[in-house]
N, C-alpha and C positions, 0 to 999 in steps of 0.2 A: 436451170435457167442459163441460157447462153448469153454471151455479151458480144458486142460489136466494137469495131475500131473505126474511128473517124480519122482519116488520113488526109492531110492538107499539104500541097506542094508549096514550099516556102522559098526555094532557090531555083534558078534557071539551070537548064541541063547543058548549056554551052560548055564544051571542054570535058564533058563526062564521057567515060568509055561507053561503047555501044551497048554492052550488056546492062549497064545501069539505065540508059535511056529506054531500053526495052522493058526493064522492070517497071519503070515509071508508067509507061504506056499500058503495060499489063494490069497495073493497079487501076487504070481508068483515068489517070490524070493527064491533062493536056496543057494547062496554063498555070502560071503562078497564082496562088490564092484559091485555086479550085479545091474542093473537098469531096471526098467520096466515103461512103460507109461500107465496110467489108466485114464479113464474119470473122470472129476471132478464132482462127484455126492455125495450126503450126505452119501451113503453107504461106498464109498471109503474113504471119509474124516473120518468117524467113525473108520474104520479099521486102518488108519494111526494114528489117535489119540491114539488108544490103544497101539501101538508099537512105539510111537514117540521118545522114548529113544534109539531105535535101528536103526532108519532110518533117512535119509535126504530127504526133499521134496522140489521140485521146481515146480512153476506154469509155464506152457508152453501155450501160446496163440496159437490157431489154426491159420494157415495162411489164411484160408478162400479162398483158391485157387479156382477160378471159371473157369471152362473150358467148355468142351463139355457137362458136366452134367447140366449146367444151360441154355442150349439151344443155346449157342453161337456156331457159325461155324468157323472153321479155314479158314483163308484167303489163297488163293493159292499163291505160290511164284511168284514174278514179272518176 
């Protein structure tokens, strides 16, 4: 079961080096308070580490909802 990261921009980018501004944009963040969900992979973790002073991060466990995709069929209503 894979997890996800919720990344929220908490501080402005004024005065930050261009590489950090690019990292914030690559994460999909544009304005303070905006949040995005990303897959928890080493690449994303590295990006977050680079701008950890500007963002808040929460781990979100996937619900693992199994429905029709796993081969189960819906039961007809009684």
